[in-house]
N, C-alpha and C positions, 0 to 999 in steps of 0.2 A: 486410625480412624478413617483412612482414605477408602473411598468406594469407587468402583469402576462403573462406567455408564450402563453396562448391561446387568448390573446387580439390582436387586429389588430393594431400594432404599427404605420403602415402607416397612419391610420385614426385618430390617436391621436390628439386631438385639443389642441393647446397651446404648441406644440413641440418647444423647444428652443435649445440653444447651449449645453444643458446637453445631448441631444440625438445626435448621430452621424449617418452619412449615412452608408448604408450597403456596406462597402468597406473592403479591405483586413486587415486593421488595427483592425477591430473588431474580426477577427479570433484569434488573439493573445491577446485578452483582458483578464484582471484579473477577477476572480470570487471569491466571498466570500462564503465559505461553513460553514454551521451551523448544528451541530448535536443535537439531542434531544432524550429522552427516557421516558418511563412511567412504573410505577409499575404494571399497569393493562392491558395495550395494548400489544398484541403479535406482535409488530412491532416497528422498530426504525424510527427515523426521520432524513433524510439527505436532506437539502434544500440548494439551491444555489441562489446567486444574482449576476448578471452581473453588475460590477461596472460602466460600461460605459452607458449601456442602461437602467438599472434598471429592466430588465426582470428577473422574479423569476421563478424557476423551482425546481424539486425534482426528486429523483430516483423513479423507478417504483415499483409497489406493490411487485413483486417477490423479489427484492433486499431488500426492507424495511422489509419484513417478515422473511428474512434469517438473517439479521443483526439487532437483536432485541434491542441491547443496544450499539449503536455506541459511541465510546469515541473520541479519537483524529483522525483527518483526515490529511493525508499528500499527497503531489503530488508524482508522480512516476518519478524519475530522468531518463532523456534520457540516455540510456546505449549505448555509441558508441562502435563499434566493433574495433576501433583503438587499444585499449589495448589488446584485445584478438588476433588480427591479429599479434601482436608482438610475441606472443607465437608460432604461426604457420608460422612465416616469412620464415623460412628455407624451409618449405614444399611448401609454396605458391610461393616463389621467389618474394615476394612483401615487401614493407615497409609500415609503418603506415601512410605515407603521400600519399599513392596511391589514385588516384581519385575514386577508387571503395571502399575505406575503410571507407565510411560514415556510419552513424547509420542505422541499418536495423530494428529498433524498433519504427519507426515513428507512428505506429498504436497505441502506448501508449502515444502519446503526450497529450491525454486527458484521464487521468485515475487517480484514487485515491487509496491510501492505507488506509484502515479503521481498527482500532482496535475495538474489540467487546467483550461485556460481563461485568458482575458485579456479586457481591455476592448474589444478590436477587434470591431466588429459581425460577427456570424456565428461568433465564437469565444468569446462571453461566457457561453454556457451550458455551464459546465464540470462538474467533479465529482471524486470520489476513486475511483480504479480500482485493483483488484488484477489483475495479469496473471500467470496461472499458466503455468509452463514457457515463459517468454518466449524467442522465437527458435527454438522447436521447432515446426516447421510442422505436425506431426501432433498434438501434445498441447497447443498454446497455447490458453488460454482467458482471457477478460477478464470481470471482475465489477465492477459499479458499486455502491459502498457508499452513495451518496447518492441523493436522490430525483429528480434531473434538473431541479430548479428553476433559476431564473436567477441562479445564483451561480457564481463561478469560484474556484479554489483554487490557492494558490502553495506553501504549505508545510504539511506534516503530519508529526507525530512520534508514536512509540509511547510510551505512558505507562500505568502502573498508577494510575488515578485512583480506584479503588474499594477499594484496600487488600487485595484478595483474590488478587493475582497475575495477574489478567487484563490483558493489554496492549491498552488501548483507544487511540483516536486523538485527539490534540489538533491542531486545524487552524485556520488563518486563512483567511477567505474574504471576497470582496467582490462587490458588485452593481454593474453597469455604470452610469455616470452617465446620466441620462435624455436629455441632449442628444445623447450619442453613440448612444443607442438609438433615436433618431428620434422620441421622445415629447415633442413640444413642449408638450403640454398638462399636463405634470406640475406638481404644486404647487411653488411657489418657496420651498422651505425647505432646510434643510441636507441632507435626504435626497436632494434632487434632484441634489446634487453627488456622490452615491455613498455607499454604506454599507459598512462593514467590521465583521466579527464574529469573535470567538474562539469556536470551537465544540468540543464534545466529542461524539465518536461512540463510544458504548459497545459494547464487544464482547459479543455474545450469550453466554448461558450454556447449557450442556447441559440438556436436559430431565430426564435421569436418567443413571445409570451402570450398566453391566453388572456384576452382583454377583459374577460369576466372574472376568472379565478386567479389570474396572475401566475399560473403554472408555467414553468419553462417548457418549451416545445422544441422538438427536433425538426429537421427539414421535412420529414414525412408526416408531420402533424401529431406524432405520438409524444408522450411525456419524455422530456429530455433526460438522457442517462449518459453521463460522461464516460461510463465504463462499458457502453454497448459496443458491438462489433463495428458499427458505422462510425464510431468516434475513437476507435483505437487502431493502431498505436497512437499515443500522444505525440504531438510535435516536439522534437528534441533539438535543443541548441547547445553547442559546446561553448561554455563560458571561459574555460582556461585549460591548459594542459598541465599535468603534474599530479594533482590529488588523485589517489587511486583506491584507497581503502577507507581511511577515517578522516573526518573533518568536523569542525565545530563552527557554529554560527553565534556571533555576539554583536552587540551594539556598543562599540567602543566609544562612539561619540554621539550621545543622545541629542546633540544640537543640530545634527545634519539629518538628511532624509534617506539614509541608506544603512544597511547592515554591513558587517565584515565577516568574511569566511577565513577561518584559520585552519591550515592543513599542512601536513608534512609530506 
């Protein structure tokens, strides 16, 4: 029953209750994303399946060639300006239940956070990418949130680490072992075996807010976009050395004001 994006769904013979009419419910349908990679190909694989219609699609060639070893994929949380408006409530003279304090980031309702890279030579310079409108050939865009240094990323999750409602990114990253990188002259210490780090990428804050509509604004007066060229790469802080691939976040003590990170 699967259909490809370039097939004519309307002319599909044998269409039954598995397929739905083109109504508004389809716009909010779930999609399954699958990643893949190759030792020999200079591109990654990011494919999607609409679970309602069975329509299959994939990112465009430009994105696939930039993200050569995609690992985990996560959605982008809708960042409401309500929490940010609280900070500027005195300036704006508004409260967070104002009719104008709704999310201004609806353009990211369809976007992915993709971790990229591995220790394979040629694939070891990874990063964290946001892919806007993935699978849409006309509107798809990719944004790199990291600085392009020699680190690769396996896992990234969204967390409010500042207590102000901003969803920032907690990620594990690793640097390729020197022997695999062809650097035989590296110092023979534990770092030569590879380095792992737990890092925090802080979501930028708006420069100001429109006093009439409450919309977040950038320094140039345009609507604030945390994924624009002027706001990327995001500020990165190293929280600890060690975690390199996988980690989990838990609240082991609900009576305190912090979370715990469990990693090997």
